[in-house]
C-alpha positions as CSV (number, residue, x, y, z in Angstrom):
1,M,218.6,49.5,-6.7
2,R,217.8,52.9,-5.6
3,A,221.4,53.9,-6.2
4,L,221.2,52.3,-9.3
5,N,218.4,53.8,-10.8
6,L,219.8,57.4,-9.1
7,L,223.0,56.9,-11.6
8,R,220.8,55.5,-14.7
9,N,218.8,58.9,-14.5
10,A,221.9,61.1,-14.2
11,R,222.9,59.3,-17.0
12,I,219.7,60.6,-18.6
13,V,220.2,63.8,-17.5
14,V,223.6,64.8,-18.4
15,S,222.8,63.3,-22.1
16,T,219.9,65.6,-22.2
17,V,222.1,68.3,-21.4
18,H,224.6,67.6,-23.5
19,S,222.8,67.3,-26.6
20,H,221.2,70.9,-26.2
21,A,224.1,72.8,-24.3
22,G,226.2,73.5,-27.2
23,D,223.2,73.9,-29.5
24,D,220.8,76.0,-27.8
25,P,222.0,77.0,-24.1
26,V,219.7,80.0,-23.3
27,L,216.5,77.7,-24.6
28,L,218.2,75.0,-22.2
29,V,218.4,77.1,-19.2
30,L,215.0,78.6,-19.7
31,Q,213.3,75.4,-19.4
32,V,215.4,74.1,-16.6
33,S,214.4,77.1,-14.7
34,R,210.7,76.8,-15.4
35,R,210.8,73.5,-13.4
36,V,211.5,75.9,-10.4
37,S,209.1,77.2,-8.1
38,P,208.2,80.7,-9.5
39,G,208.4,82.1,-5.9
40,V,212.0,81.1,-5.4
41,L,212.7,82.7,-9.2
42,R,211.2,86.0,-8.2
43,R,213.5,85.6,-5.0
44,A,216.7,85.0,-7.1
45,A,215.9,87.5,-10.0
46,A,215.2,90.2,-6.9
47,V,218.9,89.4,-5.7
48,G,220.1,89.1,-9.1
49,R,219.1,92.6,-9.5
50,V,220.6,94.2,-6.7
51,L,224.3,92.5,-7.5
52,L,224.2,93.0,-10.9
53,R,222.8,96.7,-11.1
54,P,226.2,97.9,-10.9
55,M,227.3,95.9,-14.1
56,R,224.2,95.7,-16.1
57,R,225.5,98.1,-18.6
58,R,229.0,95.9,-19.2
59,L,226.6,92.6,-18.9
60,P,223.5,93.4,-20.7
61,F,222.6,89.6,-21.6
62,V,222.6,89.0,-18.3
63,W,221.0,91.8,-17.1
64,A,218.0,90.8,-19.5
65,F,218.2,87.5,-18.4
66,V,217.5,88.1,-14.8
67,E,214.8,90.6,-15.8
68,H,212.9,87.9,-17.7
69,L,213.3,85.0,-15.0
70,G,211.7,87.6,-12.6
71,G,208.6,88.1,-14.7
72,Q,209.3,92.0,-15.8
73,D,208.7,91.9,-19.7
74,A,208.1,95.6,-19.8
75,A,211.7,95.6,-18.5
76,L,213.1,92.9,-20.8
77,E,211.3,94.5,-23.7
78,Q,212.8,97.8,-22.9
79,L,216.2,96.4,-22.7
80,L,215.9,94.4,-26.3
81,N,214.9,97.6,-27.9
82,S,217.7,99.2,-26.3
83,G,219.9,96.3,-27.4
84,A,218.6,96.2,-31.0
85,A,219.1,100.3,-31.6
86,Q,222.8,100.5,-30.2
87,G,225.6,100.4,-32.5
88,N,228.3,99.5,-29.9
89,L,227.2,96.1,-28.5
90,R,229.5,93.4,-29.6
91,P,228.1,90.8,-32.5
92,A,228.2,88.0,-29.3
93,T,226.1,89.9,-27.3
94,C,223.8,90.9,-30.0
95,R,223.5,87.0,-30.7
96,R,222.7,86.2,-27.3
97,L,219.9,88.7,-26.9
98,A,218.6,87.7,-30.2
99,E,218.5,84.0,-28.6
100,L,217.0,85.2,-25.6
101,A,214.4,87.5,-27.6
102,L,213.8,84.3,-29.7
103,A,213.0,82.0,-26.5
104,T,210.8,84.1,-25.1
105,G,208.4,84.5,-28.7
106,N,209.9,88.2,-29.3
107,T,210.6,87.8,-33.2
108,V,210.8,91.3,-33.8
109,Q,213.3,92.4,-31.6
110,A,215.2,88.7,-32.3
111,D,215.5,89.7,-36.0
112,R,216.4,93.2,-35.4
113,L,219.3,91.8,-33.1
114,L,220.2,89.0,-35.5
115,E,220.7,91.7,-38.3
116,R,223.8,93.4,-36.0
117,G,224.8,90.0,-35.6
118,G,225.6,89.4,-38.7
119,A,227.2,86.0,-39.9
120,S,228.6,85.3,-36.6
121,A,225.1,83.7,-35.6
122,P,224.5,80.6,-37.8
123,G,223.1,78.8,-35.1
124,T,220.8,81.6,-34.1
125,S,219.8,82.1,-37.9
126,A,218.8,78.6,-38.0
127,R,216.7,78.4,-34.9
128,R,215.1,81.5,-36.1
129,L,213.9,79.8,-39.0
130,W,213.0,76.5,-37.3
131,Y,211.3,78.7,-35.1
132,E,208.8,80.0,-38.0
133,G,208.5,76.4,-39.6
134,D,211.3,76.5,-42.2
135,M,212.8,73.3,-40.8
136,S,214.8,72.6,-44.2
137,G,216.2,76.0,-44.3
138,A,217.5,75.7,-40.8
139,V,219.2,72.5,-41.4
140,A,221.0,74.3,-44.7
141,V,222.3,77.2,-42.8
142,L,224.0,74.9,-40.3
143,H,225.1,72.6,-43.0
144,A,226.9,75.6,-44.7
145,A,228.5,76.9,-41.4
146,G,229.7,73.6,-40.6
147,R,227.6,73.0,-37.3
148,T,227.4,69.3,-37.7
149,R,226.0,68.3,-34.5
150,H,223.3,70.9,-34.1
151,E,222.6,70.0,-38.2
152,Q,222.2,66.2,-37.1
153,R,219.7,67.1,-34.4
154,L,217.5,69.2,-36.8
155,A,217.8,67.0,-39.6
156,A,216.7,63.8,-37.4
157,E,213.8,65.8,-36.5
158,L,212.7,66.8,-39.8
159,R,213.0,63.1,-41.0
160,V,210.4,62.0,-39.0
161,F,208.3,64.7,-39.8
162,E,208.9,63.9,-43.7
163,G,207.8,60.6,-42.9
164,W,210.3,58.3,-41.6
165,S,208.6,55.6,-39.1
166,P,210.2,52.9,-36.7
167,R,210.4,49.4,-37.9
168,L,210.4,46.6,-35.6
169,P,211.1,42.5,-36.3
170,P,208.2,40.1,-36.1
171,V,207.9,38.6,-33.2
172,G,206.1,35.2,-33.6
173,S,203.0,34.1,-32.2
174,Y,201.3,36.4,-29.9
175,S,198.3,35.7,-27.6
176,P,196.5,38.8,-26.4
177,A,195.0,38.9,-22.5
178,P,191.0,39.4,-23.0
179,R,190.2,43.0,-21.4
180,T,194.0,44.3,-21.2
181,V,194.7,47.9,-22.6
182,L,198.1,49.2,-22.8
183,H,197.9,53.2,-22.8
184,L,201.0,55.0,-24.6
185,L,201.2,58.4,-23.4
186,T,203.4,61.4,-23.6
187,N,203.5,62.6,-19.6
188,S,201.3,61.1,-16.6
189,L,200.4,61.5,-13.2
190,P,202.2,62.0,-10.2
191,H,204.6,64.4,-12.2
192,T,202.9,66.2,-14.2
193,G,199.5,67.9,-13.4
194,S,198.1,69.1,-16.9
195,G,194.7,69.0,-18.3
196,Y,196.4,66.3,-20.5
197,A,197.5,64.0,-17.7
198,Q,194.2,64.5,-15.8
199,R,192.3,63.1,-18.7
200,S,194.5,60.1,-19.1
201,H,194.1,58.9,-15.7
202,S,190.5,59.7,-15.5
203,I,190.1,57.5,-18.4
204,L,192.5,54.8,-17.1
205,T,190.6,54.6,-13.5
206,A,187.1,54.1,-15.5
207,Q,188.2,51.7,-17.2
208,R,189.8,49.7,-13.9
209,A,186.7,50.6,-12.7
210,Q,184.8,48.3,-15.3
211,G,186.9,45.5,-15.1
212,W,189.9,45.6,-17.0
213,Q,193.3,45.3,-16.9
214,V,195.0,48.8,-17.6
215,H,198.4,49.6,-17.9
216,A,200.1,52.9,-19.0
217,V,203.2,53.7,-20.4
218,T,204.9,57.1,-21.1
219,R,207.3,58.4,-23.7
220,I,211.0,57.3,-23.4
221,G,213.1,59.5,-21.2
222,Y,210.3,60.7,-19.1
223,P,209.7,61.7,-16.1
224,V,213.1,62.4,-16.0
225,Q,213.8,64.7,-18.6
226,V,211.6,66.9,-16.8
227,G,213.8,67.3,-13.7
228,R,212.2,63.6,-11.7
229,L,216.0,62.8,-10.8
230,L,214.5,60.4,-8.6
231,A,211.8,58.4,-10.4
232,R,211.4,54.9,-10.3
233,D,210.7,52.3,-13.2
234,A,206.7,52.4,-12.7
235,D,204.4,54.7,-10.2
236,V,201.2,53.4,-9.2
237,V,198.2,56.0,-8.5
238,D,194.6,55.0,-7.6
239,G,195.3,51.7,-8.9
240,V,196.9,52.4,-12.0
241,T,199.9,51.5,-13.1
242,Y,202.5,54.3,-15.1
243,H,205.3,52.3,-16.9
244,R,208.6,54.2,-17.3
245,L,210.8,53.8,-20.3
246,L,214.3,54.8,-18.6
247,P,217.1,53.1,-20.2
248,G,220.4,53.3,-19.2
249,K,221.5,55.2,-22.4
250,L,219.1,57.2,-24.6
251,A,220.0,57.2,-28.1
252,R,221.3,60.2,-30.3
253,G,218.5,62.0,-32.4
254,Y,214.9,62.0,-32.7
255,D,214.5,59.5,-35.4
256,S,216.6,57.0,-33.1
257,R,215.1,57.5,-30.0
258,L,211.8,57.3,-31.5
259,Q,212.9,53.7,-32.8
260,Q,214.5,52.9,-29.3
261,Q,210.6,53.7,-27.9
262,A,209.4,51.6,-30.2
263,E,211.8,49.0,-29.2
264,E,211.1,49.4,-25.3
265,V,207.4,49.6,-26.0
266,L,206.9,46.3,-27.6
267,A,209.1,44.6,-25.0
268,L,206.9,45.8,-22.4
269,A,203.8,44.8,-24.4
270,L,205.3,41.2,-24.8
271,R,205.0,41.0,-20.6
272,L,201.8,42.9,-20.3
273,K,199.8,41.3,-23.4
274,P,197.5,43.9,-24.2
275,A,194.7,43.2,-26.5
276,V,194.7,46.8,-27.7
277,L,196.8,49.8,-27.7
278,H,195.3,53.3,-27.2
279,T,197.5,56.5,-27.6
280,T,197.1,59.9,-28.0
281,T,198.1,63.3,-30.1
282,H,200.6,64.0,-31.4
283,F,201.8,61.9,-34.2
284,I,204.9,60.3,-32.7
285,N,203.0,58.2,-30.2
286,G,200.7,57.2,-33.0
287,L,203.8,55.7,-35.1
288,V,205.0,54.0,-31.9
289,A,201.6,52.7,-31.0
290,A,201.1,51.9,-35.1
291,E,204.3,49.4,-35.5
292,V,203.7,47.8,-32.1
293,A,200.3,47.1,-32.7
294,R,201.3,45.9,-36.3
295,V,204.0,43.2,-35.3
296,L,201.8,42.0,-32.4
297,G,198.6,41.6,-34.7
298,I,196.0,43.9,-32.2
299,P,193.8,47.2,-32.8
300,W,195.0,50.5,-32.1
301,V,193.2,53.4,-31.2
302,Y,194.4,57.1,-31.8
303,E,193.2,60.0,-29.5
304,V,193.0,63.4,-31.2
305,R,192.9,65.4,-28.2
306,G,194.2,68.5,-29.7
307,Q,195.3,69.8,-33.2
308,L,198.6,70.5,-32.2
309,A,199.9,71.8,-35.3
310,D,197.4,74.9,-34.4
311,T,198.8,74.9,-31.2
312,W,202.3,75.4,-32.3
313,A,201.1,77.9,-34.8
314,S,198.9,80.2,-32.0
315,S,202.0,81.4,-30.6
316,R,203.8,82.3,-34.1
317,S,202.9,85.2,-37.1
318,A,200.1,84.5,-39.5
319,Q,202.5,82.7,-41.5
320,A,203.1,80.0,-39.7
321,T,200.2,78.1,-40.9
322,A,201.7,78.2,-44.4
323,S,205.2,76.9,-43.5
324,E,206.8,73.7,-43.9
325,R,206.7,72.5,-40.2
326,Y,202.7,73.2,-40.4
327,K,202.2,71.5,-43.7
328,L,204.4,67.9,-42.7
329,F,202.9,68.5,-39.2
330,T,199.2,68.2,-40.6
331,D,199.9,65.6,-43.4
332,R,201.5,63.4,-40.5
333,E,198.4,63.8,-38.5
334,T,196.3,62.9,-41.1
335,Q,198.4,60.0,-42.0
336,V,198.2,58.5,-38.2
337,M,194.6,59.0,-38.0
338,R,194.0,57.1,-41.2
339,N,195.9,54.5,-40.0
340,A,194.4,54.0,-36.7
341,N,191.6,51.6,-36.0
342,L,190.0,53.8,-34.1
343,V,190.0,57.5,-33.4
344,V,188.5,59.0,-30.3
345,T,188.2,62.9,-29.9
346,L,187.0,65.3,-27.4
347,G,184.0,67.3,-29.4
348,E,181.8,68.0,-32.7
349,A,184.4,70.7,-33.5
350,M,187.3,68.2,-33.5
351,K,185.2,65.4,-35.1
352,R,184.3,67.9,-38.1
353,E,188.2,68.5,-38.9
354,I,188.9,64.9,-38.5
355,M,186.5,63.9,-40.8
356,L,187.6,66.6,-43.4
357,S,190.9,64.7,-43.3
358,G,189.7,61.8,-44.9
359,V,188.5,59.7,-42.0
360,S,184.7,58.2,-41.9
361,A,182.3,59.0,-39.5
362,E,181.9,55.4,-38.5
363,K,185.6,55.4,-37.5
364,V,185.2,58.4,-34.7
365,L,184.1,57.8,-31.4
366,L,183.0,60.8,-29.5
367,T,184.2,60.9,-25.8
368,P,183.7,64.3,-24.2
369,N,185.7,65.9,-21.4
370,A,184.4,64.6,-18.2
371,V,184.4,64.1,-14.3
372,G,184.7,61.6,-12.0
373,D,183.3,60.0,-9.1
374,E,184.7,62.9,-6.8
375,Y,182.3,65.4,-8.4
376,L,179.4,63.5,-8.2
377,E,179.0,64.5,-4.2
378,P,177.4,67.5,-3.6
379,P,179.7,71.0,-3.8
380,I,180.3,73.1,-1.0
381,S,179.4,77.0,-0.8
382,S,182.0,79.1,-2.4
383,A,182.7,81.0,1.3
384,E,183.1,77.3,2.8
385,A,185.6,76.3,-0.2
386,R,187.9,79.5,0.6
387,K,187.7,79.4,4.4
388,R,189.3,75.6,3.9
389,L,191.9,77.3,1.5
390,G,192.5,79.9,3.7
391,L,191.3,82.5,1.4
392,E,189.3,85.8,2.3
393,A,185.6,84.1,2.5
394,A,183.9,87.3,1.8
395,G,183.1,88.8,-1.6
396,T,182.5,87.4,-5.3
397,Y,185.4,85.6,-6.6
398,V,185.4,85.5,-10.6
399,G,188.3,83.3,-12.1
400,T,189.8,80.2,-13.6
401,V,191.7,77.0,-13.1
402,S,193.6,76.7,-16.2
403,S,197.3,76.3,-17.4
404,L,198.5,79.8,-18.1
405,V,199.3,80.2,-21.4
406,D,198.7,83.0,-24.0
407,Y,195.7,82.0,-25.5
408,E,193.7,81.3,-22.5
409,G,193.0,85.2,-22.8
410,L,193.6,85.6,-19.0
411,D,194.8,89.2,-19.8
412,T,191.5,89.7,-21.1
413,L,190.1,88.7,-17.6
414,L,192.6,91.1,-15.9
415,H,191.7,94.0,-18.0
416,A,187.9,93.3,-17.2
417,V,188.3,92.9,-13.7
418,A,189.9,96.3,-13.8
419,R,186.9,97.8,-15.1
420,L,185.0,96.4,-12.6
421,A,187.3,97.1,-9.6
422,P,186.2,100.8,-8.8
423,S,182.5,100.0,-8.6
424,V,182.5,96.5,-7.0
425,P,184.2,96.6,-3.7
426,G,184.1,92.9,-3.4
427,L,185.2,91.6,-6.5
428,R,188.6,89.3,-6.2
429,C,189.9,87.3,-9.3
430,L,191.5,84.0,-8.5
431,I,193.3,82.5,-11.0
432,V,194.5,78.9,-10.1
433,G,197.4,77.1,-12.2
434,D,200.9,77.8,-14.0
435,G,202.3,78.6,-17.1
436,V,204.8,80.5,-19.3
437,A,202.0,83.3,-19.5
438,A,202.2,83.6,-15.6
439,P,205.0,86.4,-15.4
440,G,203.1,88.6,-17.7
441,L,199.8,88.4,-16.2
442,K,201.2,89.2,-12.8
443,S,203.2,91.9,-14.4
444,L,199.8,93.1,-16.1
445,A,197.8,93.2,-12.6
446,G,200.5,95.5,-11.0
447,R,200.1,97.9,-14.2
448,L,196.4,97.8,-13.8
449,G,196.5,98.4,-10.4
450,I,194.6,95.2,-8.9
451,T,197.2,93.2,-7.8
452,D,195.1,93.5,-4.2
453,R,192.4,92.1,-5.9
454,V,194.0,89.1,-7.8
455,V,195.2,85.7,-6.3
456,F,197.7,83.8,-8.3
457,T,197.9,80.7,-6.7
458,G,200.3,78.7,-8.9
459,R,200.5,74.9,-9.4
460,V,198.0,73.4,-6.7
461,P,198.0,69.7,-5.6
462,R,195.6,67.6,-7.5
463,E,193.6,66.5,-4.9
464,E,192.5,70.2,-4.1
465,A,191.6,71.1,-7.4
466,R,187.9,70.4,-6.9
467,T,187.8,72.8,-3.8
468,Y,189.5,75.8,-5.7
469,H,186.7,75.1,-8.3
470,Q,184.4,75.6,-5.5
471,A,186.0,78.4,-4.5
472,L,185.1,80.6,-7.5
473,D,181.3,82.2,-7.8
474,I,181.7,82.5,-11.6
475,F,184.0,80.5,-13.8
476,V,185.3,82.3,-16.6
477,V,186.9,80.9,-20.2
478,P,188.3,83.9,-22.0
479,R,189.8,81.9,-24.5
480,K,191.2,83.9,-27.6
481,D,189.7,83.5,-31.1
482,L,192.6,80.9,-32.8
483,D,192.4,77.5,-34.6
484,V,193.0,75.7,-31.5
485,T,190.7,77.3,-29.4
486,R,187.9,76.8,-31.7
487,S,188.4,73.2,-32.0
488,V,189.5,72.2,-28.3
489,T,187.2,71.6,-25.6
490,P,188.8,72.1,-22.4
491,L,188.1,70.1,-19.3
492,K,188.1,72.8,-16.8
493,P,184.7,74.5,-17.1
494,V,183.2,71.1,-17.2
495,E,184.3,70.5,-13.6
496,A,183.1,74.0,-12.9
497,M,179.8,73.4,-14.2
498,A,179.9,69.9,-11.9
499,C,180.4,71.9,-9.0
500,A,177.4,74.2,-9.9
501,R,179.2,77.3,-11.0
502,P,178.1,79.1,-14.1
503,V,180.4,79.8,-16.9
504,I,181.3,82.7,-18.7
505,A,183.0,81.4,-21.8
506,S,184.4,83.0,-25.0
507,N,181.8,82.5,-28.2
508,L,183.7,80.0,-30.0
509,P,182.7,76.7,-31.6
510,A,184.3,74.4,-29.1
511,L,183.0,76.3,-26.1
512,R,179.6,76.5,-27.4
513,E,179.5,72.4,-27.0
514,I,179.9,72.8,-23.2
515,V,178.0,76.1,-22.1
516,V,174.5,76.4,-22.9
517,E,173.7,80.3,-23.6
518,S,171.6,81.4,-20.8
519,V,171.2,78.1,-19.4
520,T,174.6,77.0,-18.0
521,G,176.5,80.3,-18.6
522,V,176.8,82.9,-21.2
523,L,179.0,83.2,-24.1
524,V,180.9,86.6,-25.0
525,K,182.9,88.0,-28.1
526,P,187.0,86.9,-27.5
527,E,189.0,89.6,-26.3
528,A,186.6,91.7,-25.4
529,A,187.1,93.0,-22.0
530,E,184.3,95.4,-21.8
531,D,181.6,92.6,-22.8
532,L,183.2,90.0,-20.4
533,A,183.1,93.0,-17.7
534,A,179.5,93.2,-18.6
535,A,178.8,89.6,-18.4
536,I,180.3,89.4,-14.7
537,S,178.2,92.3,-13.6
538,G,175.4,90.8,-14.9
539,L,175.6,87.8,-12.4
540,M,176.5,89.9,-9.5
541,T,173.9,91.8,-7.3
542,V,174.6,95.5,-6.6
543,D,176.3,94.5,-3.5
544,G,178.5,92.3,-5.2
545,F,177.0,88.7,-4.4
546,P,176.0,86.0,-7.2
547,T,172.4,86.4,-8.5
548,P,169.9,84.2,-8.4
549,R,170.0,83.6,-12.0
550,A,173.9,82.9,-11.5
551,Q,172.9,80.0,-8.9
552,A,170.0,78.7,-11.1
553,W,172.8,78.6,-14.2
554,G,175.3,76.7,-11.8
555,A,172.6,74.2,-10.7
556,A,171.6,73.5,-14.4
557,G,175.2,72.9,-15.4
558,R,175.7,70.2,-12.8
559,S,172.5,68.5,-13.9
560,L,173.7,68.3,-17.4
561,V,177.2,67.6,-16.8
562,L,176.1,64.5,-14.4
563,E,173.7,63.4,-17.0
564,R,176.3,63.5,-19.8
565,R,179.3,64.0,-19.1
566,T,181.1,61.4,-16.4
567,W,184.0,58.9,-17.0
568,A,181.9,55.7,-16.4
569,L,179.7,56.6,-19.4
570,N,182.8,57.7,-21.5
571,A,184.6,53.9,-20.4
572,E,181.4,52.3,-21.5
573,R,181.8,54.0,-25.0
574,Y,185.5,53.0,-25.2
575,A,184.4,48.9,-24.5
576,T,181.6,49.2,-27.0
577,S,184.0,51.0,-29.5
578,Y,187.1,48.1,-28.7
579,A,184.9,45.4,-29.3
580,R,183.9,47.0,-32.7
581,I,187.0,46.8,-33.8
582,G,188.0,43.4,-33.0
583,V,189.7,44.0,-29.4
584,A,189.1,40.6,-26.8
585,V,186.7,41.8,-24.4
């Protein structure tokens, strides 16, 4: 059986690679590289620099690619600038450099390089349009160039954004099992350790503790498509079963694959007999859940954990919010929210946005990010936590536990630490997590001269996350001021408060829901390193130790979280709302 599963999974990998290799090979290789340990990548890049240095002028694209993998963003920028300015580069080289610039979000250089690549780059030109949200324009470019396969792939995704939905035939009589819920998720533990996966698992385990029969199913092809070649049909974590949809052959095209996923979820639901389906953003999950619930005749729940159209736009130009993709994205999200029997969200700011979309307040349930039983245990001291983790025990540690993405604003944190470092010898910065921004942050720490003050742990085991929270003396959430950060409330500062750590956060609506000014922490102007440095300094003594005020704020934060923000309380809210929409309980 294991050999058959491996063969099946290998076919999924081959079909996924085949569908992207011809259309976007640079992005494919970058995505594969992100599954590799950062340490391995850095060592491989160092070796590549040594081997390629004599040939770097003859192989500018390969050299630029190696620089990017090694986290040398400044060097990459210089190479792209040079490539855009040179008149002796072949059009094919300009095209490949443009693809690398675009894949790394450097649209200015991508445009300059595309000017030199000219008509030889219809695929890259289409990707440039697609990147900024001109979906129809990208499809038109490919159609005119006769790039049929690439055109078909993008056109299939465009159809889904424009209104296509899966359709399933009637199933006849269906009798749900009381107190049985099936969650449809994008990803999950143990293969993904994101905040999304953590929140999902916390909900599932809390519902299970209250006597529900709890199941979850992840998107079709996951987790094989993220590199887990040995994945099985199901994983059991803390008593919760995560079912996988891993057919022998994946359908081609975005719409066809969603149809296939709907059919697979329906087949699973007919076995498990759920009384309710519960899914999460973004809208493609809602399309599948809505159709399966329709043919079964049961309610379904849509949990809005973020405004993903805004997340997409946050890494683009200011014009992205006026793009075709953004409009279609938000329209489909609105449609799915209106069609759901119940809409769940994380905070008041997000609830207000949902209501502005035409969803009544009575239909929206607020279940804030919360903590589980492990956080009910009294926290240990920061020095003891650091000792357990093998970190230097002395000094004051500021930092965060987070996905390392641009909108988290961790560059502001590094600038603040650099301001304080000369006058606070005991100051250390601890950044726990991984993500696309990691190479740039490490490069920035070097340029600021604080490499010896900053610890980047990379991704850490789930069971160690609480200890890393406790290793910090001051938890920092320096998010940038964007639409997505103004509405989405993160989980990690709630966990930090449960560990009795004071929180310094950007003064944004979503974060004001978590941090009570001068009670559990302090709010500062976003992207203002000077203000953040002053706030950190205000919570340290002249000897560089946490002040009594910092300790008092930490204690107040813990009390607030344990009173209002536990997963057990949220599970009770779910059960009450499920019953209200007709779920058999």
